[in-house]
KEKE-3310 file (N, C-alpha, C; in steps of 0.2 Angstrom, whole numbers, plus 5000, padded with zeros to 4 digits):
npx = (5343:5358:5376:5382:5376:5371:5368:5363:5361:5355:5364:5358:5346:5344:5351:5361:5354:5345:5354:5359:5348:5344:5355:5355:5343:5347:5357:5349:5342:5351:5362:5379:5385:5392:5393:5397:5403:5406:5405:5412:5407:5405:5392:5388:5392:5384:5371:5370:5374:5386:5403:5412:5425:5440:5444:5437:5422:5413:5395:5383:5376:5381:5383:5394:5403:5411:5420:5426:5441:5445:5456:5466:5466:5470:5484:5489:5488:5496:5508:5510:5512:5523:5533:5533:5538:5550:5558:5560:5567:5582:5594:5597:5586:5577:5572:5565:5555:5548:5544:5535:5525:5520:5514:5505:5497:5490:5482:5466:5455:5463:5459:5447:5452:5459:5449:5442:5451:5450:5437:5438:5446:5437:5426:5432:5432:5420:5410:5421:5424:5412:5394:5387:5389:5385:5384:5385:5385:5394:5387:5377:5385:5399:5398:5394:5405:5414:5409:5410:5423:5430:5427:5432:5446:5450:5451:5461:5472:5474:5479:5491:5498:5499:5508:5519:5523:5526:5538:5546:5548:5557:5567:5570:5577:5588:5594:5598:5611:5614:5613:5609:5600:5591:5584:5578:5569:5561:5554:5546:5543:5534:5525:5519:5514:5504:5496:5491:5484:5474:5467:5461:5453:5444:5438:5431:5422:5416:5409:5401:5393:5385:5369:5365:5374:5376:5367:5359:5352:5342:5340:5328:5319:5302:5302:5305:5319:5327:5320:5323:5337:5339:5333:5342:5353:5350:5349:5362:5369:5363:5367:5380:5379:5376:5365:5350:5340:5329:5320:5320:5309:5310:5305:5291:5277:5264:5246:5240:5246:5243:5236:5246:5256:5249:5249:5262:5261:5252:5258:5269:5261:5259:5272:5275:5266:5272:5285:5281:5276:5288:5297:5291:5294:5303:5307:5298:5300:5292:5295:5289:5289:5297:5294:5305:5323:5333:5342:5353:5350:5337:5329:5333:5328:5314:5312:5318:5311:5303:5312:5316:5307:5314:5320:5310)
npy = (4840:4833:4832:4827:4823:4811:4809:4797:4784:4777:4781:4796:4798:4810:4814:4824:4836:4835:4834:4847:4855:4852:4856:4870:4873:4871:4881:4892:4892:4897:4889:4885:4878:4865:4858:4844:4835:4819:4812:4805:4810:4825:4836:4846:4859:4862:4861:4872:4881:4888:4891:4877:4870:4860:4866:4874:4883:4898:4899:4905:4915:4907:4895:4884:4876:4860:4850:4834:4828:4812:4807:4817:4817:4804:4805:4814:4807:4795:4801:4807:4795:4789:4799:4797:4784:4785:4791:4782:4771:4763:4771:4762:4756:4765:4768:4756:4757:4768:4763:4753:4761:4768:4757:4754:4765:4763:4753:4744:4752:4762:4775:4776:4774:4786:4796:4793:4798:4811:4813:4811:4822:4832:4830:4832:4846:4850:4860:4868:4875:4873:4870:4859:4846:4841:4827:4824:4809:4796:4784:4770:4758:4761:4771:4763:4754:4764:4769:4758:4756:4760:4750:4738:4742:4746:4734:4728:4736:4735:4722:4724:4732:4723:4713:4721:4724:4712:4710:4720:4716:4706:4713:4721:4712:4710:4722:4724:4728:4738:4754:4766:4759:4754:4765:4770:4760:4761:4772:4769:4774:4768:4760:4771:4779:4769:4768:4781:4781:4771:4777:4787:4780:4774:4786:4790:4779:4780:4792:4789:4779:4784:4788:4801:4809:4806:4803:4794:4796:4789:4792:4790:4784:4781:4767:4750:4744:4754:4753:4740:4740:4750:4745:4734:4741:4748:4738:4733:4745:4746:4734:4737:4746:4760:4773:4774:4786:4789:4789:4798:4801:4804:4814:4812:4809:4822:4822:4830:4829:4826:4817:4811:4806:4798:4784:4781:4787:4780:4768:4772:4775:4762:4758:4768:4764:4752:4757:4765:4755:4746:4755:4760:4762:4773:4790:4797:4807:4814:4820:4831:4828:4841:4854:4858:4858:4857:4870:4881:4894:4899:4888:4878:4882:4880:4867:4866:4869:4858:4848:4851:4843:4832:4834:4834)
npz = (5926:5919:5920:5909:5893:5881:5864:5853:5840:5824:5809:5800:5807:5813:5824:5826:5825:5836:5847:5845:5846:5859:5867:5864:5870:5884:5885:5883:5895:5904:5906:5906:5892:5882:5866:5858:5844:5840:5829:5814:5802:5802:5806:5814:5813:5802:5806:5815:5807:5807:5808:5815:5822:5827:5838:5852:5849:5851:5850:5854:5867:5882:5875:5867:5854:5848:5837:5837:5830:5825:5819:5821:5835:5838:5833:5842:5853:5851:5850:5862:5869:5863:5867:5881:5881:5875:5884:5893:5888:5881:5870:5859:5855:5851:5837:5835:5844:5839:5827:5831:5838:5827:5820:5829:5829:5817:5820:5824:5834:5839:5837:5844:5857:5858:5856:5867:5877:5875:5878:5892:5896:5893:5901:5913:5913:5917:5928:5929:5917:5910:5913:5908:5896:5880:5870:5853:5846:5836:5824:5830:5833:5834:5844:5855:5857:5860:5873:5881:5883:5896:5905:5898:5895:5907:5915:5907:5909:5923:5923:5916:5925:5936:5930:5928:5941:5946:5938:5943:5956:5954:5949:5960:5968:5961:5962:5975:5979:5971:5972:5963:5954:5962:5966:5955:5952:5963:5960:5948:5932:5923:5930:5937:5926:5921:5932:5933:5921:5923:5934:5927:5918:5928:5933:5922:5920:5932:5930:5919:5923:5933:5936:5939:5934:5921:5905:5893:5877:5864:5847:5835:5820:5816:5811:5806:5807:5814:5827:5831:5832:5841:5853:5855:5858:5869:5878:5879:5884:5896:5902:5904:5914:5911:5911:5902:5896:5888:5872:5857:5845:5829:5814:5813:5804:5802:5805:5796:5784:5771:5757:5749:5758:5766:5767:5771:5783:5790:5791:5800:5811:5816:5820:5829:5840:5843:5848:5859:5867:5868:5874:5886:5899:5899:5895:5881:5867:5854:5838:5825:5808:5798:5787:5781:5780:5795:5800:5807:5820:5821:5815:5824:5836:5834:5838:5850:5861:5863:5866:5878:5886:5889:5901:5911)
capx = (5349:5364:5382:5384:5370:5373:5363:5365:5357:5358:5365:5353:5340:5343:5355:5364:5348:5342:5359:5360:5343:5344:5360:5352:5338:5350:5360:5343:5340:5357:5367:5385:5384:5397:5390:5403:5402:5411:5404:5417:5404:5403:5387:5386:5392:5379:5365:5370:5375:5391:5409:5414:5431:5443:5445:5430:5420:5407:5390:5378:5377:5381:5384:5400:5403:5417:5420:5432:5444:5448:5463:5470:5467:5474:5491:5492:5488:5502:5514:5511:5514:5530:5537:5534:5542:5557:5561:5561:5571:5589:5595:5598:5579:5572:5569:5560:5549:5545:5540:5529:5520:5517:5510:5499:5492:5486:5478:5459:5454:5467:5455:5442:5455:5461:5443:5440:5455:5447:5431:5440:5448:5431:5423:5436:5431:5413:5411:5426:5423:5405:5390:5385:5391:5380:5388:5382:5389:5394:5382:5377:5390:5405:5397:5394:5412:5417:5407:5411:5430:5432:5427:5437:5453:5452:5454:5468:5478:5475:5483:5498:5501:5501:5514:5525:5525:5530:5544:5549:5550:5563:5573:5573:5582:5595:5596:5600:5618:5615:5608:5605:5595:5586:5581:5574:5564:5556:5549:5545:5538:5529:5519:5516:5510:5499:5492:5487:5479:5469:5463:5457:5447:5440:5435:5426:5417:5411:5404:5396:5388:5381:5363:5364:5379:5376:5361:5360:5345:5343:5336:5326:5313:5297:5303:5307:5326:5329:5318:5327:5344:5339:5332:5348:5358:5348:5350:5369:5371:5360:5372:5387:5378:5375:5358:5346:5334:5323:5321:5317:5306:5310:5302:5284:5272:5258:5240:5237:5252:5240:5235:5253:5260:5245:5251:5268:5259:5248:5264:5272:5257:5260:5278:5274:5263:5278:5290:5278:5276:5294:5301:5286:5297:5307:5304:5298:5298:5290:5296:5286:5293:5296:5293:5312:5329:5334:5348:5353:5347:5330:5326:5334:5323:5308:5311:5322:5306:5300:5318:5316:5304:5319:5322:5305)
capy = (4841:4830:4835:4824:4820:4808:4807:4792:4781:4775:4787:4799:4798:4816:4814:4830:4841:4834:4836:4854:4859:4851:4861:4877:4874:4872:4888:4897:4892:4900:4883:4885:4871:4863:4853:4841:4830:4813:4808:4807:4814:4831:4840:4850:4866:4863:4862:4878:4886:4892:4886:4874:4866:4856:4871:4876:4889:4901:4899:4910:4916:4901:4889:4883:4869:4857:4844:4830:4824:4806:4806:4822:4815:4798:4807:4817:4801:4791:4806:4807:4788:4789:4803:4794:4778:4786:4793:4776:4766:4765:4774:4757:4753:4771:4767:4751:4760:4773:4759:4750:4766:4769:4751:4754:4771:4760:4747:4745:4754:4767:4781:4775:4776:4793:4800:4793:4802:4818:4813:4812:4829:4837:4828:4835:4853:4852:4863:4874:4879:4872:4866:4853:4844:4837:4824:4821:4804:4793:4779:4766:4753:4765:4774:4757:4752:4769:4770:4752:4756:4760:4743:4734:4744:4746:4727:4726:4740:4732:4716:4726:4734:4717:4710:4725:4724:4706:4711:4725:4712:4702:4718:4723:4707:4711:4729:4725:4731:4744:4760:4770:4755:4753:4772:4770:4755:4764:4777:4766:4778:4764:4759:4778:4780:4764:4769:4787:4779:4767:4781:4791:4776:4774:4792:4790:4774:4783:4797:4786:4774:4788:4791:4808:4813:4805:4800:4793:4796:4787:4795:4785:4786:4776:4762:4743:4743:4758:4751:4734:4742:4754:4740:4730:4746:4750:4732:4733:4750:4744:4729:4740:4751:4766:4774:4776:4790:4788:4790:4804:4798:4810:4814:4809:4813:4824:4819:4834:4829:4825:4810:4808:4803:4795:4777:4781:4790:4774:4763:4775:4774:4755:4758:4772:4760:4748:4761:4767:4749:4744:4759:4763:4764:4779:4796:4797:4813:4813:4827:4830:4830:4848:4856:4861:4855:4860:4873:4888:4895:4899:4882:4874:4884:4877:4860:4866:4869:4851:4844:4852:4838:4827:4836:4834)
capz = (5921:5920:5917:5902:5889:5875:5859:5848:5835:5817:5805:5797:5811:5816:5831:5827:5826:5842:5851:5845:5849:5866:5869:5863:5876:5890:5885:5884:5902:5908:5908:5902:5888:5877:5862:5855:5840:5839:5823:5809:5797:5806:5803:5819:5810:5797:5810:5818:5801:5809:5808:5821:5821:5832:5844:5855:5846:5853:5846:5856:5874:5886:5871:5863:5850:5846:5833:5838:5824:5827:5817:5825:5842:5838:5832:5848:5858:5850:5851:5870:5872:5861:5871:5887:5880:5873:5890:5897:5884:5879:5863:5855:5853:5849:5831:5835:5848:5834:5822:5835:5839:5820:5819:5834:5826:5811:5822:5826:5841:5841:5837:5849:5863:5858:5857:5874:5881:5874:5882:5899:5896:5893:5907:5919:5913:5919:5934:5929:5911:5908:5918:5905:5890:5876:5865:5847:5845:5830:5823:5836:5834:5835:5851:5860:5858:5864:5880:5885:5884:5902:5908:5895:5896:5914:5917:5904:5912:5929:5922:5915:5932:5940:5927:5929:5948:5947:5935:5947:5962:5952:5948:5967:5971:5958:5964:5982:5980:5966:5974:5958:5951:5967:5966:5948:5953:5968:5957:5942:5928:5919:5935:5938:5920:5920:5937:5931:5916:5927:5937:5922:5916:5933:5933:5916:5922:5938:5927:5914:5927:5938:5932:5941:5930:5913:5903:5885:5873:5857:5842:5830:5816:5817:5806:5809:5809:5820:5833:5833:5834:5848:5858:5857:5861:5876:5882:5880:5888:5903:5905:5907:5919:5908:5911:5896:5899:5884:5865:5853:5839:5824:5808:5813:5799:5805:5803:5791:5779:5765:5754:5746:5763:5771:5768:5775:5790:5794:5793:5806:5817:5819:5823:5835:5845:5846:5852:5865:5871:5870:5879:5890:5905:5897:5892:5874:5864:5847:5834:5819:5801:5796:5779:5778:5784:5801:5799:5809:5826:5821:5814:5830:5841:5833:5841:5856:5867:5864:5868:5886:5889:5892:5908:5915)
cpx = (5355:5370:5383:5377:5373:5367:5366:5360:5360:5359:5359:5346:5338:5346:5358:5359:5346:5347:5360:5355:5342:5349:5358:5347:5341:5353:5355:5341:5346:5362:5373:5386:5389:5394:5396:5400:5408:5410:5409:5414:5401:5398:5384:5386:5387:5372:5365:5372:5381:5397:5411:5420:5434:5445:5438:5428:5414:5401:5384:5379:5376:5382:5390:5400:5410:5416:5427:5435:5447:5455:5468:5472:5471:5482:5493:5492:5494:5508:5515:5514:5522:5535:5539:5539:5549:5561:5563:5566:5578:5589:5595:5591:5574:5569:5564:5554:5545:5541:5534:5524:5517:5512:5504:5494:5488:5481:5471:5459:5458:5463:5450:5446:5457:5455:5441:5445:5453:5441:5433:5442:5442:5427:5426:5435:5424:5414:5416:5424:5415:5401:5387:5388:5386:5384:5383:5387:5389:5388:5383:5383:5396:5404:5397:5401:5416:5415:5408:5419:5433:5432:5432:5444:5455:5455:5460:5473:5479:5480:5490:5502:5503:5507:5520:5527:5529:5537:5549:5552:5556:5569:5575:5578:5588:5598:5598:5606:5619:5610:5605:5599:5589:5581:5576:5568:5559:5551:5548:5541:5533:5523:5515:5511:5504:5494:5488:5482:5473:5464:5459:5451:5442:5435:5429:5421:5413:5406:5399:5391:5384:5375:5362:5369:5378:5370:5362:5353:5347:5338:5334:5320:5308:5297:5306:5314:5329:5327:5321:5334:5344:5337:5338:5353:5356:5350:5358:5372:5369:5365:5378:5385:5377:5367:5355:5340:5328:5325:5317:5315:5306:5307:5295:5280:5266:5252:5238:5242:5249:5240:5242:5256:5256:5247:5257:5266:5256:5253:5267:5268:5258:5267:5279:5271:5268:5283:5287:5277:5283:5298:5296:5289:5302:5303:5304:5296:5297:5291:5293:5291:5291:5296:5300:5317:5330:5341:5348:5349:5340:5326:5327:5329:5316:5307:5315:5317:5304:5306:5318:5312:5308:5321:5316:5304)
cpy = (4837:4834:4833:4821:4818:4807:4802:4789:4779:4782:4789:4800:4805:4818:4821:4836:4841:4836:4844:4858:4858:4856:4868:4878:4875:4879:4893:4898:4894:4895:4884:4878:4871:4858:4850:4835:4825:4809:4810:4811:4820:4835:4845:4858:4867:4864:4869:4884:4891:4888:4884:4869:4862:4860:4873:4883:4892:4901:4904:4911:4909:4894:4889:4876:4867:4851:4840:4827:4818:4805:4811:4820:4809:4800:4810:4812:4797:4795:4806:4800:4787:4793:4800:4788:4780:4789:4787:4771:4768:4767:4768:4755:4759:4770:4761:4753:4764:4768:4755:4755:4768:4763:4752:4760:4768:4755:4749:4747:4760:4774:4781:4777:4783:4798:4799:4797:4809:4818:4814:4819:4833:4836:4832:4843:4855:4854:4869:4878:4878:4869:4860:4852:4839:4834:4821:4815:4801:4788:4774:4762:4756:4768:4768:4755:4757:4769:4764:4751:4756:4753:4738:4735:4744:4739:4726:4730:4737:4726:4718:4728:4728:4714:4714:4725:4717:4706:4715:4721:4709:4707:4721:4718:4708:4718:4730:4728:4736:4749:4764:4766:4755:4759:4772:4765:4758:4769:4775:4770:4774:4763:4766:4780:4776:4766:4775:4785:4775:4772:4785:4787:4775:4780:4792:4785:4777:4788:4794:4781:4777:4791:4798:4812:4812:4802:4799:4793:4793:4790:4790:4787:4780:4771:4755:4743:4747:4756:4745:4736:4746:4749:4736:4735:4747:4744:4732:4738:4748:4739:4732:4746:4758:4768:4777:4780:4790:4788:4796:4801:4804:4809:4810:4813:4815:4822:4823:4834:4829:4818:4807:4804:4799:4788:4776:4783:4784:4769:4766:4774:4767:4755:4762:4768:4755:4751:4763:4761:4746:4748:4763:4765:4771:4785:4796:4804:4812:4820:4826:4831:4837:4849:4858:4858:4860:4863:4880:4888:4895:4893:4877:4875:4882:4870:4860:4865:4862:4847:4845:4847:4832:4828:4835:4827)
cpz = (5923:5918:5910:5899:5883:5870:5854:5844:5828:5814:5801:5800:5813:5823:5832:5828:5833:5848:5851:5848:5857:5870:5869:5869:5882:5891:5886:5891:5907:5909:5903:5898:5883:5873:5858:5850:5839:5833:5817:5803:5800:5803:5809:5817:5805:5801:5813:5812:5803:5809:5815:5819:5826:5838:5846:5852:5849:5848:5847:5864:5878:5882:5867:5859:5849:5842:5834:5832:5827:5825:5820:5832:5843:5837:5838:5853:5857:5851:5858:5872:5869:5865:5877:5886:5879:5879:5894:5894:5883:5872:5858:5852:5851:5842:5831:5839:5843:5829:5825:5836:5832:5818:5823:5832:5821:5814:5824:5833:5843:5842:5842:5856:5863:5859:5864:5879:5881:5878:5890:5900:5897:5899:5913:5919:5915:5926:5934:5923:5909:5914:5915:5898:5886:5870:5859:5845:5838:5830:5829:5838:5837:5843:5856:5862:5862:5871:5884:5886:5891:5906:5905:5896:5903:5917:5914:5907:5919:5928:5920:5921:5936:5937:5928:5936:5949:5944:5940:5954:5960:5952:5955:5970:5968:5960:5971:5983:5975:5968:5969:5955:5956:5967:5960:5949:5958:5965:5949:5938:5925:5924:5936:5932:5919:5926:5936:5926:5919:5930:5933:5920:5921:5934:5928:5918:5927:5935:5923:5918:5932:5935:5934:5937:5923:5911:5895:5882:5866:5852:5836:5826:5817:5811:5810:5812:5814:5826:5835:5835:5840:5853:5860:5860:5868:5881:5884:5885:5896:5906:5908:5912:5917:5907:5904:5898:5894:5876:5862:5846:5834:5818:5808:5809:5802:5802:5797:5785:5772:5762:5752:5752:5768:5772:5772:5783:5794:5796:5800:5812:5821:5823:5829:5841:5848:5850:5859:5870:5873:5875:5883:5897:5905:5895:5884:5871:5856:5843:5828:5813:5799:5789:5776:5783:5790:5801:5802:5816:5826:5820:5821:5835:5840:5837:5848:5862:5868:5867:5876:5889:5892:5899:5913:5919)
residu = (MET:ARG:HIS:PHE:THR:PHE:PHE:GLY:GLY:LYS:GLY:GLY:THR:GLY:LYS:THR:SER:CYS:ALA:ALA:SER:TYR:ALA:LEU:SER:LEU:ALA:ALA:ARG:GLY:VAL:ARG:THR:LEU:VAL:VAL:SER:THR:ASP:PRO:ALA:HIS:SER:LEU:ALA:ASP:ALA:PHE:ASP:LYS:PRO:ILE:GLY:PHE:GLN:THR:ALA:PRO:LEU:CYS:PRO:ASN:LEU:TRP:GLY:LEU:GLU:ILE:ASP:ALA:GLU:VAL:GLU:ALA:LYS:LYS:TYR:MET:LYS:SER:ILE:GLN:ASP:LYS:MET:LEU:ASP:LEU:VAL:SER:ALA:ALA:ILE:VAL:ASP:GLU:ILE:LYS:ARG:GLN:ILE:GLU:ILE:ALA:TYR:MET:SER:PRO:GLY:ALA:GLU:GLU:ALA:ALA:ILE:PHE:ASP:LYS:PHE:ILE:GLU:LEU:MET:GLU:ALA:VAL:GLY:ARG:ASP:TYR:ASP:ALA:ILE:VAL:PHE:ASP:THR:ALA:PRO:THR:GLY:HIS:THR:LEU:ARG:LEU:LEU:THR:LEU:PRO:GLU:ILE:LEU:GLY:ALA:TRP:ILE:GLU:HIS:LEU:ILE:GLU:LYS:ARG:ARG:LYS:ALA:MET:ASP:LEU:MET:LYS:MET:ALA:ALA:ARG:TYR:ASP:LYS:PRO:LEU:ALA:GLU:ARG:ILE:ALA:ASN:ASP:PRO:ILE:ILE:GLN:THR:LEU:THR:ALA:ARG:ARG:GLU:LYS:PHE:ALA:LEU:ALA:ARG:LYS:TYR:LEU:THR:ASP:PRO:GLU:ALA:SER:ILE:PHE:TYR:PHE:VAL:LEU:ASN:PRO:GLU:LYS:LEU:PRO:ILE:LEU:GLU:THR:ALA:ARG:ALA:VAL:GLU:LEU:LEU:SER:ARG:HIS:GLY:ILE:ALA:VAL:GLY:GLY:VAL:VAL:VAL:ASN:LYS:VAL:ILE:PRO:ALA:ASP:ALA:GLY:PRO:PHE:LEU:GLU:LYS:LYS:ARG:LEU:SER:GLN:GLU:GLY:TYR:LEU:ARG:GLU:ILE:ARG:GLY:ARG:PHE:SER:SER:MET:THR:ILE:ILE:GLU:LEU:PRO:MET:LEU:ASP:ASP:ASP:ILE:GLN:GLY:MET:VAL:GLN:LEU:GLN:ARG:ILE:SER:ALA:MET:MET:GLU:GLY:LEU:ASP:SER)
# end
């Protein structure tokens, strides 16, 4: 069992049901587990048939749920940046700072950065509040951008720190005979803030690239496009040092499904052979198509035992 388990894949493949049932299996084994949805189309509450919002909610013994709202987190994230900036600048440019923060809030990537801050906050709670966190992620492209942020933004922040240090070196020369200015430079809040942020990204990267701490599973249906997308995503995560533990093949038509589904079942057989070949080095779990939607604890328990195979 890892501290952090991620479930991802195309929309509609059953990621939420798999994440929820796996979290339920951990809780049944006595593991204090938090299951978190980062998918904008939250369906975690539907899977458990219980209200789950933007505050942690108890679901059953050893299990809690949380749905991250990207918009709410982005507003909190930008507010924290604005508060720090307003402490550092003169009153003359306060309105301009607020305008720039508003523009930044509307820019691409703001929500991903805010969600990642929440990721780090949750990761730091492992060992204190929870033993394990299971992430029900957004569709593949969004998730890949999110998980590669530490590497991308870590380098960017390093560049900002270097630029700031060069500027501070010039200011030190000017402050040689100005003691108050020299004291402010010695404890530069901008470098302190950037350094703290760099350390957070380094911590996240450490967690994500440690196969003993984090593991990623892709959920797919036995169809052509999900197989191709999963193969590309596995390759990308591997390049960034994130361990992929296996795939969960969902909605597999059973042999006794009847003549109406026989043609579709035979088509799936071919794709199942391809999946077993492409991902032969990984764990592969095959979940049957059920005769009803998975909703509520009883339904989730129907597949939770099968999901335990991910830990074998």
